[in-house]
N, C-alpha and C positions, 0 to 999 in steps of 0.2 A: 416561632424557630426557634430553637430549644438552646439557651446559652454553652454549652457543653456538647461537644460533637467527638462523637468514637469512632475511632478508625478501625479499618480492617482487623489489625494486632487486637485489635481490643484496649490499648491504649484511649485516653482521654486527656485533651487539649481545652484551650476556651477561646472561640471563635471570635477572632482580635471585631472589636467595634468598627467601621470603615464611615466616619463622616462622611454625607452628600460629598463635600468637596474633594475627596479622594476617589470622585467617581472617573474611570477614565475618560480622559477630551480626547484622544486617539482610539482609530477603529485600524484593525490591520487584518489580512488574512494570513494562513499558516499553512505549510504544504510540509510532511514529514516524511522521509525515506524507508523503504523496508530494511527490517535488517533481521527479524525471528526475536533473539533475547537483546540484540542491543537495542533492540526500543525502550529499556529502563532508563536510557539519557531524556526522555523526551519528558515525563512528569516534570521535573526538576524545571527545563527551559520553558516547558508552557509556564507553571507558576512565575516564573520572571518575567515573561513577556505580559503576560494578565497584568501583573502590578501597576502599566503602562498603559496598555493595549486594550479595547472591547477588541475582543476575537469575533469575526464576520463569517467570514468561510473558513471552513476544517477540512483540509485533506492529507490523503497519504495513500500508502500502500502498502499490504502484509502488516505488518509490526506498526509501522507508521497509519494506519488505519483504525488499527485500538486506539493509539493516540490520541488520532483527530475524533475519533467518539468521545472519549473520556472528556477532551478539551471543549467540546461540543455541549455535554453534559454536566459540564459545572460552568459553561456561562449560559446556561439556560438557567441553572440557578438562581445565579447574581442575576440576570434579568428579570425572574421571575419574581426575587425578593426587593427590588429597588435599584438595580443596576450598581451598589455598593459592597455588594455582601461576597467575600471568597471564603466562604467556607467551601464551596464545593473544589476550589483550586484548594483548599485545602485538605480536605481527603483524598484529591486526584496523585498531590505529592504524597500523603502514607500511604499510597496503593503501588506506589513506584519502590517507596523506603522497605517496606515489609516483601517484596518478591526474594529480598537477599533471606528470609528465613526459610521460605516453603518455593522458587522457581521450577526446580527440577518435579516438584509433587505436583505441576498444573500438567506433566506429560505423562499421560497415560495409559499404557498403550491397550488395544484391546488384547484381551488371554492367549487367546491361538497366535495372536502375531508378538509375545514376549521375546521371543529366542532371537527375533530377528533386531527389536529393539534394544537388546542387550548386546548385540552387535555394533548394532548404531552408536549407542554411547562409548564402546571401546575407543572406533574409530576416531570419534572426535575429543575422546579423553586429552588432557595435558598430559604430554610425553614423559617417560621415566626421564632421566639427567644422563643416564647410562646404556641402559637398553630402551628407550624410544617408547612405542605405543606396543609392544608385544606381552609387558607385563598386563596388560589392561585386554590385549585381546585372547591370553590364553585364561587368564581369568572366565572373559565373558564368553569363551565357547563351552568352559568345561562347563559355567553355571548353567548355560541356554540346555545343554544338550549334557545333564548329567544324569537320568535315566541307561543310555546307549552307554557311556564309559561305567557305571557301576557295573551293568551287564558284561560289558568286555572283562573289568579285571575280575568279576565274580570268573568266566569262561577261561579266562585264564589262568587263575589258582584250581581252576579243575584239573585243568590240562596239566600243568605241572605237577598236580599230587598223583594223576594216573601217570603219566611220564616217569617220574622219579619209582613211583613203585616196580614200574616194570621194566624201567632199566630202558626207554625208548630217548635217547638223549634230543638225537638229529627230527625223530618226531614230533618232540616237544617245542622247537624253536621252529618247525613247520609250523605247528598247529597256531602258536602262539601268533606269528606274521597274519594266516590267515586271520585269527579272529581279528585283530588290527585292522588288518583290509577291511574287514566285515564292518566292525565299528564305524570306518571313515567312510566307507558305502553309504551306509545308513546316514550317518550326517549329513553326507552331500543330499540324497534324496530326500531328507525332509527338508534340506533349505531349501531344494527345487520345488518343494511341494510349497513351502511355505512364497516360496518368490513368484511362482508362478501358477496359483491355484489359492490360498489366504488372499494374500496382497491384492488381489485384483477383484475379489470377493468385499475386500473390505474399502472398495473405492483408490484403490492406492494410497492409503494414509494407515500409520502405525496406531495415532491415536484419534479417536473417535472427539474429544472435548469433556466427556462426562466422567464422571466417576465412573470407577469399575470395583468389581469385588475384589476385594485386598488394597485398593487404593488409598491413600495418604488424604482425605481431605476433599476437596472440587477439582474437578478437571479445568481444565482453561476454559471453556466457554461458559461454564457455569459462573466459575469466576469473573468473567470480562461482565455477563451479563447483570450480576448483583455490582460489581463496579460500577456498571454504569447507570445506573437504577439507583445509588446507593449516592452517587457523584451529585446526580440530577434532584436528590431531596424527594423521590420518588418512594423512598419506603427505605426499609432495612434489611435483613437477615433475620433478625431480631423479630421486628414487630411485622414483616410480612410489604408486600410490594404492590403497588397498583397495576393497571396497562403497562407494558414497557415502554421505553422512551421511544415516538417516533418521528419522523420528519416531519409532522405535522404541527406536533409540540415545539421542536425547532425553529418553526415559524410563527407562533404565537404563543406568548408565555400565560401560566397560570397553574395549577397544581389538581394535584388528583378529584376534589370535590369539585371545585370549582369548575364555570364553562369557560374557558380561555377565550380571550380578545379576538376576533377579528385577527389576522395577519396581515401586519404591516411589510411587504416585499422590499421596503427601506431600512427595515430597522432587523428584522429576522438573523437567524445562525442558519448557515446551510453547510453542510458537512458532503464531500463525498470521496470515494473511493475505489479503487480500480479492481476488477477481478476478469479472470478469464474462461471464459466457455470454451475447452477445449474438445467438446465435441464438434461445434459449431468452426470451430476456426479462427472467435476473433475474440476483442475484448469489451467489455463492459464497464460505463460507470456505474458506477453505485452515488445514489438508490436508484433499484430500476424503475423505470419510467412506465415501458409497455406492459400492459395486460397481460401478456403474451404465455407466460409459464405457469405450471401447475406443482406441485408439487403435494410428494406421499407424505400423509400422517406418520406410518408408521417406521419411513427414512427419517424422516424431521425426530421423530423421538430418540431418533438414536444419536442425532448430533446436539441439541438443542434441549433446555431445560422445559421440563413438564408445562410449564406456566405460561413460556414463550408459546408453544407450540398450541395450548389450547386460544391463546389471545389469535394465531394465524386463521384457526379454523374458524372462528368466531366471525371473522370478516368475510366469507364468502361462503357460500353454496357446495356441497361432496359434488362433485362429477358424476352422471346418471352414466353409467354404464352403457355401451352400445354394443349390438348384437356383432358388429365387425370388428371389435377390439381383438387385440390379439391377445393370446392365453398369459402370456406373460407380464400385459399392462395391470399396476397396479389399481385396486378396484376403490383406495381412501385416496384419491385424488382431489386437491381444493386447489380455487386459483391462489395466487401466490397475492397479494394484495401491494400494491405500489403507488407512488404518492404520497400523500399525507399520512396512509396507512403502514407505511414501511417502517418497520421496525429498525432503529439505531444499530439493535445488536447484528443484524444483519450485515449491515453495510461493513461490519469489521467482523466477522464471519467467512462471508462470502470472499473477503481478500486474503483473509490469513488460512489459507490453504496450502502450506509448503509440501509441495510434492514427496512421497514418500512418508517423512513425518507426519504430516498433517490430513487426516481424510479428507478427501475432496465432496464437494457439497452437491447432491443431485436434483434438478429441477427435470420438468417435461412440459414441453411443449410441440406444436405440431408444425410437422416438417413440410413444408410447402411445395418444396425440391419434389416430390413423388407425386408423380402423374399416374402411375397408374394404381389400379384396386391394390389393397384399400389404397385411396388416395387421402391425400394427409392424414397419415398416419401418426399419432403421437410418442415421441421418440424423448429415449433419455437422454440429455445432457451433464457431464461432468463440469462443475464450475470449479479452478481450482486457483492458485494464490494468483492477485494481483499483480504480482512485480514480475511475471512472466511477461505482461505487455508492456509494465512503463512500472519501475520499480520507483522512483522520484518522479511524479505527474507535476512537475513545475508547469507544465502548462494550463492547471486548473485554474479556472477562475482570472484566466489572462484579457487584460483590454489594450487595443491601440494605448490611450493613453491612462495610465491610472489613475484612481483617486484617493486612491490608499496603499499601502505596501504590501507586498504578496511574501511575507519572510518564506526562508526554506532550512530546512535543518536538515543537513545532510551526512553521511557513514562513511568513513573511509578508513584506510590501515594507515596506524601508524608505522614512518621508517623513519629508523637514525638517520639515515644519510641525507636524506630527505628535510624531516622535519624538526632535524637540532642547529644551537650555533654553537660556536665554540665561546665561552667567556671567561670571564677571569675568576678565579676564587674556586669553591669548591665544584660550582654549578648545584642543578638541580637536582636533587634527590629522588626525583621519579627516573629521569634521564638514565641517571644512573644504576636504577633497578632493570630499566628497559634496555638499554645497551651495552650493559656494561661496564662502561665509560665515564671516568670525570671529567669534570668543565665543560659541562656540556649544560643547554638549558633544553627543555622539550617545547613547544608549541603543540598541544594536543585539541587546540582548540583553534579553527585560526575564519578568519572575517576578512573579504579583501577588502582593498582601501575602496574608494568611489572615483575610477579615474575617468574621463572623459572618453566618449567610443577613439576606439584606435588602442586604447592604453595597452599595456601588461594584461588584464585581465580577461583580455579578448583573443590572445594569441592561441591557435589551435593546435599548433607545435608544444606548445609548452606542457601539455600532458606527460604524466609519467610513464616514462619504457616500463616495462616490465617482464622479468629473462623467463621463458618458457623452455623449460629444459624436461620435461618428463610427460610424459603419455596427458597423466593427467592434467595438467596444466595445460597442455594444449586442446581439449577440450571443453576443460572449464573457460582458456580465455574463448572460444566459440562460442558458447552458450551467454555468459556475460554479455558479450562485444555485439551479438545479435537481439539482443534485449534493452540493453542499455547506452546502444552510440546517439538515439536521439536526444535522450536526457543530459546524456553528458557533455554534447556538443552546445545545447542551447543553455545548460546552464552557467555556458562562460561567456556568452554573449553580454553585452555592457545591457545594465537594464534586468540583467538577472543574476548574474555575477555578486556584483555587491550588496545584494539580500539575502543572499545564502550561504549561512553560518556550515562550517564541518567540524564532526565530533572524530576523535581521528585512532580510534582504537587498535588495542595489540591483538596483532592474528594469534589465533588458539586460546589466546587468555580471555578477553575480554567482548563479550558479544556474541555477531554470527550463531552458531550450531553450540554454542557450550550452554549444555542444558544446566551444567552444575557448577554454575559459578558461585562462590561463596561468599557470604555477607558481604566483607570486605570493598571485595571487586563491585558487588551490586551497588555498594552508598559510593562508591568513587564514579561509576558512572554516572549516578545521579549525580552528582554535584560537578561531572562536565557539564552536564545536561546544563544545570543552572546555571552556569558561568559562560555557555554558549546563548543562552534566551536574556542573560546582564548583557551581551556583547550587543546582541541585536537591538536591544532595550535601548541602550546607552549611546550607543554610538551612529546608527543609521540615521542619514543626511536625505529625508525626502526630497528637498528640495532638487539635492542634486540627481538622486533616483528620476523624478522626473524630468532633468534635463537628459541624462540617457534616455530616456525612453521616447522621449521628443524627436531628438536624432537617429535614434535606430529606427526610430519606427517611419517619419519621414522620408529618410533617405532610403527607405526601401518603395514606401507608396509611389515616388517623383517616380522611377525611371519606370516602374509598373503603370500609372496612370497614360507616360507616354507610348508603351506600349500597346493600351489598351487603344488609346484613340486613335495611330496608326491601323492596327488592324477594323475598327469601326468605321473609318472612311475609305478604306480602302476594299473594290469592290472585286468579288473573286467569283469566277467560271460557277453556273452549278451545271449536273447533269446534261442538260439541253443545250450547254453552250452560252448561256446569259448571263452577264456580267451582273451581280448582285451585291448590293451591301450590307451590312449589319442594322444600317437601317430598315431597308426593304423585307428582311427577315423578318426583325421583330414586329415589323405591323405589317406587312403583304400576305406573309409568307400562310398556305392555307394549311393550319396541322390537320395530319391526317389524308392531304390528297383535296379534299371538298370544302371543307368545315370553310366558313368567312371568317377574318380576323375578329376577333371580340374587342368591343371599345377601348378596354383597361389598356389592351396593347399600344396602343398610340394613344390616349389618353395620360397613363401611368407610367407606363416601362420605357417606352422609347425617349422622351422627357427625362429620364433619369439618366438613360444610357448615355443621352448628348451630352448632360451637363459632365457626366465624368468625361466624357469623349475632351471639354472645351476644357477643363483643365487638365488632361491630357497634353495639349494642344500648345495650353498653356507652361508647363514644365518641358517639353519641348523646347520652345522659342526658347527658354530664359538657359536652357544648356547649350545651345546654339550661340549664346552670346558671351557664354561661361560664365553664367551668374547661376548654375544649379546647385541644390546642396553637395551633389556628387562632388562638383570640383571646388567649393570652396569652403568644404569641412577638410579634417582631415582622418575622415571614413577608412579606413582598411578592415573590414571583414564585411561579410556576406549576409545582410538581414534579411535578401527574398521572401516575399510573402510569396506564401506559397499553402492553396486548397489542402488542407486534408480531411478524412474521412471521420465524424465524430461518435467515439466510443459509447454515449449514453442511451443510441436510439437506433430502430431499425432505421433502412433508410426510406420506408414510404412516410416517415411523420417529419415534419418542417417544424424547425430549431422556432423558440419563439424569441421575442427581445425582452433586454432585461428590463426593470422600472429603471424609469427617471427619476433619479433621486437626486436630490438638494438638500446641503446644508442645513441643519436648524435654524442658524443665523446665516443668514448667505450673506459674502462679503464679496465684493470686486477688487483686485488688486490689481493696476497696473503698470 
């Protein structure tokens, strides 16, 4: 590895030589929330965490998914080079800071949709102190439809000249009004054409992610692709790249020329993100694991760099068209690689498809629900933003008893009434600037204390109450509550709350849809991220966390097992009036009506169920003698166990067991 590493902006810096003793002795997982441009807080946070922890499982949604792929690439580089090299994390940190010079340029609209993009820019622009957003809106309308306005001005001048020559004053006024109405009608009709024709034709997104004619530099997808592989040490824009970083690379460490060693499931890196298949009405957890999707080369060449499309096409045979294929089915379909061959870039891009701003990703699959000819047709599915399903998937990598922390980095709005305190003296300059009030200290980064279950962080009534005064606010809150309520409540449970640090951003100024953030704002968010990562790395107490999780989960398992035992031992009448217990159902019931019971049902299934029932009976006896966890602890929340559908697999595929991983030097502390 070279001593000097070049950043994305062209600046060089020396990679610090870290001795073997500096290799992180601790491991952690990391989850990051979606937030479009708010994601610039993550590089600094990741760098601060990585100085103390080795990253094992990393995930997020939308912008959090991009940060997760960058972090996975940096950890891959560190492990490939012996476990102590921070060069990849230095590249990651530099990539975040470089966004201050070109964040807006990454979002390049499709030329036909540029007028809509101008209007979107105006809608999210920083309001004028006196006139609000009207100056930006008028400017955007003028630039977006300038040919119409020029034609209208020419027509008005011609009408005025003719009227003044012939003395038709009232005719001039009427004709001017007519010209203005025609111009407004043309603009309205053109807007309708863009919204109802061009936008759907471009998969409901203004920006595809690639450089467009007249654009300034790379589009966001090209930038993400190059950053992932540069951070991972798999090449650079100047020297060229190997094949893109894949999920298989993360599980086994090597470089472009060497053959990677066999994967060690207890040592590899795992990355995960959410995406939403709008056409099928379900979320998926990325990377995709089921080989059921196809992609069109022509469609993907509009969304991904050519080198990535070439790699995907090399991984499978082009589909042979069938005589009964519908005429609109593309003839260039290839199977989408899954498992180890899945590119890390696709994890980021399939999760980052913010509706309207970013174009959805089309994939194709057979529709098994169709029974009439042509049976099992291949249909087009649109994959959109992961935040639609879960914007903060804190449930990723979860376990009943954690062996390492799963840190979460959340994003929230800064509120002067909630997030400031009165202090003696001049106060915090940042609080003065944001709140226009002196003698205040602002808490921009917050990590809850680690109380026992039942403490203040578990209170569901402690959620902020937000005013709803406008129709826009009403519908905005409907959408956000529908998609985020589970993440919000779960993140407040003990065992979750104390490992989630929140970075508070100023609405309309920092993050969110602010594509035009200036460099000082970007660098401020990077610094806030570094503060958040440092707070997690220096104050988190794993022992207290293990206590919280154990008490939370055991107090939920205890009554669940008791209920299982009662149901298992109680006979219920069947359709013929015979009372049958679950033990009979598991061992004697003839599936399909005639098939004899398989031996494994008596030898494996029933003994397992009986063991669980025995645990449940014991739990009930302890409850009857006032010796249950529920009765003797201060538990004051609902931590009930619930079965939920998995977003990463089709229903017919069973979930595998996680590997049994022991510490390198096992020790037993009693």
